[in-house]
OpenMM code with the backbone's topology and positions (N, CA, C; nanometers):
from openmm import Vec3, app, unit

residues = "ILE LYS ASN PRO ASN GLN TYR MET VAL LEU LYS VAL CYS SER LEU SER GLU GLU GLY CYS LYS THR LEU GLY SER ALA LEU LYS SER ASN PRO SER LYS LEU THR GLU LEU ASP LEU SER HIS ASN ASN LEU GLN ASP SER GLY PHE LEU HIS LEU CYS GLY PHE LEU GLU SER PRO ASP CYS LYS LEU GLN THR LEU ARG ILE TRP TRP ARG VAL HIS THR ALA SER CYS ARG PHE".split()
positions = [
    Vec3(-0.6982, 13.1307, -6.0057),
    Vec3(-0.8019, 13.2109, -6.0670),
    Vec3(-0.7734, 13.2190, -6.2167),
    Vec3(-0.8769, 13.1965, -6.2932),
    Vec3(-0.8616, 13.2006, -6.4383),
    Vec3(-0.8656, 13.3438, -6.4884),
    Vec3(-0.7887, 13.3685, -6.5919),
    Vec3(-0.7855, 13.4990, -6.6548),
    Vec3(-0.9173, 13.5208, -6.7292),
    Vec3(-0.9934, 13.6268, -6.6969),
    Vec3(-1.1228, 13.6493, -6.7624),
    Vec3(-1.1114, 13.6756, -6.9122),
    Vec3(-0.9934, 13.7117, -6.9590),
    Vec3(-0.9731, 13.7324, -7.1020),
    Vec3(-0.9563, 13.6008, -7.1765),
    Vec3(-0.9392, 13.4929, -7.1026),
    Vec3(-0.9180, 13.3628, -7.1643),
    Vec3(-1.0342, 13.2676, -7.1424),
    Vec3(-1.1282, 13.3023, -7.0574),
    Vec3(-1.2353, 13.2114, -7.0184),
    Vec3(-1.3704, 13.2809, -7.0302),
    Vec3(-1.4626, 13.2209, -7.1040),
    Vec3(-1.5959, 13.2789, -7.1197),
    Vec3(-1.6999, 13.1743, -7.0827),
    Vec3(-1.7919, 13.2128, -6.9960),
    Vec3(-1.8994, 13.1234, -6.9529),
    Vec3(-2.0323, 13.1795, -7.0012),
    Vec3(-2.1007, 13.1027, -7.0835),
    Vec3(-2.2334, 13.1394, -7.1327),
    Vec3(-2.3292, 13.0218, -7.1126),
    Vec3(-2.3128, 12.9520, -7.0017),
    Vec3(-2.3976, 12.8353, -6.9788),
    Vec3(-2.5315, 12.8752, -6.9177),
    Vec3(-2.6319, 12.7963, -6.9480),
    Vec3(-2.7681, 12.8151, -6.8998),
    Vec3(-2.8173, 12.9583, -6.9264),
    Vec3(-2.7952, 13.0057, -7.0483),
    Vec3(-2.8408, 13.1416, -7.0803),
    Vec3(-2.9327, 13.1418, -7.2028),
    Vec3(-2.9890, 13.0278, -7.2360),
    Vec3(-3.0845, 13.0164, -7.3476),
    Vec3(-3.0272, 13.0700, -7.4784),
    Vec3(-2.9035, 13.0369, -7.5052),
    Vec3(-2.8368, 13.0812, -7.6278),
    Vec3(-2.9107, 13.0244, -7.7486),
    Vec3(-2.9580, 13.1119, -7.8351),
    Vec3(-3.0368, 13.0730, -7.9520),
    Vec3(-2.9459, 13.0535, -8.0739),
    Vec3(-3.0069, 13.0103, -8.1834),
    Vec3(-2.9324, 12.9980, -8.3085),
    Vec3(-2.8761, 13.1337, -8.3493),
    Vec3(-2.9578, 13.2371, -8.3383),
    Vec3(-2.9119, 13.3721, -8.3728),
    Vec3(-2.7993, 13.4161, -8.2791),
    Vec3(-2.8096, 13.3799, -8.1518),
    Vec3(-2.7034, 13.4113, -8.0566),
    Vec3(-2.5734, 13.3421, -8.0926),
    Vec3(-2.5820, 13.2166, -8.1364),
    Vec3(-2.4637, 13.1423, -8.1802),
    Vec3(-2.4020, 13.2070, -8.3034),
    Vec3(-2.4875, 13.2532, -8.3937),
    Vec3(-2.4401, 13.3194, -8.5155),
    Vec3(-2.3636, 13.4461, -8.4795),
    Vec3(-2.4203, 13.5257, -8.3910),
    Vec3(-2.3563, 13.6498, -8.3479),
    Vec3(-2.2264, 13.6217, -8.2734),
    Vec3(-2.2296, 13.5248, -8.1833),
    Vec3(-2.1097, 13.4894, -8.1062),
    Vec3(-1.9996, 13.4401, -8.1985),
    Vec3(-2.0324, 13.3489, -8.2896),
    Vec3(-1.9323, 13.2963, -8.3825),
    Vec3(-1.8709, 13.4050, -8.4678),
    Vec3(-1.9539, 13.4950, -8.5182),
    Vec3(-1.9059, 13.6052, -8.6011),
    Vec3(-1.8158, 13.6996, -8.5211),
    Vec3(-1.8570, 13.7322, -8.3986),
    Vec3(-1.7776, 13.8222, -8.3147),
    Vec3(-1.6424, 13.7614, -8.2797),
    Vec3(-1.6416, 13.6339, -8.2458),
    Vec3(-1.5161, 13.5684, -8.2094),
    Vec3(-1.4230, 13.5560, -8.3295),
    Vec3(-1.4804, 13.5274, -8.4458),
    Vec3(-1.3973, 13.5127, -8.5660),
    Vec3(-1.3392, 13.6458, -8.6109),
    Vec3(-1.4180, 13.7524, -8.6044),
    Vec3(-1.3701, 13.8825, -8.6522),
    Vec3(-1.2838, 13.9552, -8.5501),
    Vec3(-1.2859, 13.9097, -8.4256),
    Vec3(-1.2043, 13.9715, -8.3198),
    Vec3(-1.1266, 13.8627, -8.2470),
    Vec3(-1.0239, 13.8074, -8.3133),
    Vec3(-0.9488, 13.6996, -8.2490),
    Vec3(-0.8986, 13.7428, -8.1120),
    Vec3(-0.9072, 13.6519, -8.0188),
    Vec3(-0.8657, 13.6822, -7.8822),
    Vec3(-0.7796, 13.5693, -7.8295),
    Vec3(-0.7468, 13.5797, -7.7042),
    Vec3(-0.6701, 13.4753, -7.6381),
    Vec3(-0.7615, 13.3768, -7.5675),
    Vec3(-0.8887, 13.3745, -7.6090),
    Vec3(-0.9869, 13.2863, -7.5478),
    Vec3(-0.9425, 13.1409, -7.5614),
    Vec3(-0.9249, 13.0748, -7.4468),
    Vec3(-0.8813, 12.9345, -7.4480),
    Vec3(-0.9898, 12.8405, -7.3980),
    Vec3(-1.0902, 12.8929, -7.3267),
    Vec3(-1.1991, 12.8089, -7.2765),
    Vec3(-1.3327, 12.8789, -7.2996),
    Vec3(-1.4287, 12.8014, -7.3485),
    Vec3(-1.5629, 12.8529, -7.3740),
    Vec3(-1.6625, 12.7509, -7.3219),
    Vec3(-1.7487, 12.7941, -7.2323),
    Vec3(-1.8484, 12.7058, -7.1719),
    Vec3(-1.9874, 12.7450, -7.2215),
    Vec3(-2.0438, 12.6615, -7.3072),
    Vec3(-2.1773, 12.6836, -7.3618),
    Vec3(-2.2739, 12.5754, -7.3139),
    Vec3(-2.2396, 12.5077, -7.2067),
    Vec3(-2.3199, 12.3950, -7.1605),
    Vec3(-2.4593, 12.4381, -7.1152),
    Vec3(-2.5518, 12.3452, -7.1268),
    Vec3(-2.6908, 12.3621, -7.0836),
    Vec3(-2.7633, 12.4752, -7.1568),
    Vec3(-2.7378, 12.4867, -7.2865),
    Vec3(-2.8077, 12.5833, -7.3701),
    Vec3(-2.8970, 12.5159, -7.4724),
    Vec3(-2.9004, 12.3844, -7.4762),
    Vec3(-2.9811, 12.3099, -7.5726),
    Vec3(-2.9528, 12.3566, -7.7150),
    Vec3(-2.8242, 12.3692, -7.7464),
    Vec3(-2.7847, 12.4108, -7.8807),
    Vec3(-2.8313, 12.3065, -7.9813),
    Vec3(-2.8782, 12.3532, -8.0923),
    Vec3(-2.9158, 12.2653, -8.2018),
    Vec3(-2.8002, 12.2603, -8.3005),
    Vec3(-2.8073, 12.1661, -8.3938),
    Vec3(-2.7024, 12.1550, -8.4949),
    Vec3(-2.6791, 12.2880, -8.5655),
    Vec3(-2.7861, 12.3551, -8.6027),
    Vec3(-2.7752, 12.4807, -8.6773),
    Vec3(-2.7027, 12.5877, -8.5950),
    Vec3(-2.7272, 12.5914, -8.4659),
    Vec3(-2.6581, 12.6874, -8.3799),
    Vec3(-2.5100, 12.6571, -8.3706),
    Vec3(-2.4783, 12.5303, -8.3525),
    Vec3(-2.3381, 12.4902, -8.3425),
    Vec3(-2.2633, 12.5204, -8.4721),
    Vec3(-2.3277, 12.4972, -8.5853),
    Vec3(-2.2610, 12.5215, -8.7134),
    Vec3(-2.2206, 12.6671, -8.7297),
    Vec3(-2.2919, 12.7590, -8.6668),
    Vec3(-2.2540, 12.9003, -8.6727),
    Vec3(-2.1227, 12.9259, -8.5983),
    Vec3(-2.0892, 12.8406, -8.5061),
    Vec3(-1.9641, 12.8560, -8.4312),
    Vec3(-1.8451, 12.7957, -8.5048),
    Vec3(-1.8717, 12.7119, -8.6031),
    Vec3(-1.7634, 12.6428, -8.6736),
    Vec3(-1.6679, 12.7383, -8.7448),
    Vec3(-1.7181, 12.8502, -8.7943),
    Vec3(-1.6299, 12.9462, -8.8598),
    Vec3(-1.5184, 12.9916, -8.7678),
    Vec3(-1.5533, 13.0160, -8.6428),
    Vec3(-1.4526, 13.0538, -8.5429),
    Vec3(-1.3645, 12.9347, -8.5068),
    Vec3(-1.4261, 12.8208, -8.4820),
    Vec3(-1.3507, 12.7037, -8.4387),
    Vec3(-1.2516, 12.6551, -8.5447),
    Vec3(-1.2849, 12.6735, -8.6706),
    Vec3(-1.1974, 12.6304, -8.7797),
    Vec3(-1.0927, 12.7347, -8.8172),
    Vec3(-1.1051, 12.8542, -8.7621),
    Vec3(-1.0128, 12.9619, -8.7941),
    Vec3(-0.8736, 12.9337, -8.7374),
    Vec3(-0.7690, 12.9651, -8.8144),
    Vec3(-0.6328, 12.9467, -8.7620),
    Vec3(-0.6040, 13.0386, -8.6427),
    Vec3(-0.6836, 13.1440, -8.6254),
    Vec3(-0.6661, 13.2360, -8.5132),
    Vec3(-0.7313, 13.1851, -8.3850),
    Vec3(-0.8067, 13.0780, -8.3945),
    Vec3(-0.8762, 13.0227, -8.2778),
    Vec3(-0.7754, 12.9601, -8.1824),
    Vec3(-0.7739, 13.0071, -8.0596),
    Vec3(-0.6822, 12.9564, -7.9562),
    Vec3(-0.7541, 12.8652, -7.8569),
    Vec3(-0.8795, 12.8359, -7.8864),
    Vec3(-0.9621, 12.7583, -7.7949),
    Vec3(-0.9026, 12.6198, -7.7704),
    Vec3(-0.8914, 12.5840, -7.6439),
    Vec3(-0.8425, 12.4523, -7.6043),
    Vec3(-0.9537, 12.3686, -7.5430),
    Vec3(-1.0521, 12.4352, -7.4821),
    Vec3(-1.1620, 12.3651, -7.4171),
    Vec3(-1.2942, 12.4273, -7.4579),
    Vec3(-1.3833, 12.3430, -7.5090),
    Vec3(-1.5187, 12.3851, -7.5437),
    Vec3(-1.6140, 12.2945, -7.4681),
    Vec3(-1.6923, 12.3547, -7.3800),
    Vec3(-1.7889, 12.2766, -7.3030),
    Vec3(-1.9270, 12.2970, -7.3638),
    Vec3(-1.9835, 12.1880, -7.4092),
    Vec3(-2.1180, 12.1908, -7.4666),
    Vec3(-2.1928, 12.0698, -7.4151),
    Vec3(-2.3228, 12.0785, -7.4213),
    Vec3(-2.4055, 11.9674, -7.3784),
    Vec3(-2.5326, 11.9702, -7.4594),
    Vec3(-2.5352, 11.8856, -7.5589),
    Vec3(-2.6543, 11.8669, -7.6403),
    Vec3(-2.6316, 11.7480, -7.7304),
    Vec3(-2.7358, 11.7000, -7.7902),
    Vec3(-2.7256, 11.5856, -7.8804),
    Vec3(-2.6965, 11.6357, -8.0208),
    Vec3(-2.5899, 11.5856, -8.0753),
    Vec3(-2.5524, 11.6224, -8.2111),
    Vec3(-2.5956, 11.5090, -8.3035),
    Vec3(-2.6707, 11.5424, -8.4040),
    Vec3(-2.7141, 11.4415, -8.4993),
    Vec3(-2.6387, 11.4548, -8.6308),
    Vec3(-2.6188, 11.5762, -8.6772),
    Vec3(-2.5564, 11.5941, -8.8077),
    Vec3(-2.4425, 11.6959, -8.8072),
    Vec3(-2.4341, 11.7809, -8.7086),
    Vec3(-2.3373, 11.8901, -8.7105),
    Vec3(-2.1947, 11.8385, -8.6937),
    Vec3(-2.1060, 11.8953, -8.7720),
    Vec3(-1.9647, 11.8639, -8.7551),
    Vec3(-1.8827, 11.9767, -8.8145),
    Vec3(-1.7675, 11.9973, -8.7573),
    Vec3(-1.6704, 12.0880, -8.8138),
    Vec3(-1.5339, 12.0402, -8.7662),
    Vec3(-1.4326, 12.0842, -8.8333),
    Vec3(-1.2968, 12.0400, -8.8002),
    Vec3(-1.2271, 12.1488, -8.7221),
    Vec3(-1.1962, 12.1171, -8.5980),
    Vec3(-1.1215, 12.2120, -8.5144),
    Vec3(-1.0298, 12.1360, -8.4237),
] * unit.nanometer
topology = app.Topology()
chain = topology.addChain("A")
for resn in residues:
    res = topology.addResidue(resn, chain)
    for name in ("N", "CA", "C"):
        topology.addAtom(name, app.Element.getBySymbol(name[0]), res)
């Protein structure tokens, strides 16, 4: 059984660009032991994903697995 403090599932929940912005900001300002994040089947756009980059690029980010499913055309960040 996975530790709920380390695993977050937000798949198939119609996560919007604004939702990504809020999620990225919350994760960055409240570092946690989150090691897995599942955002699959949300049809994230580049702009939504870029809002998560602040968290993903943070030295406090402990994420080891990020599950996403969408076509990326221009979005990139270093994590």
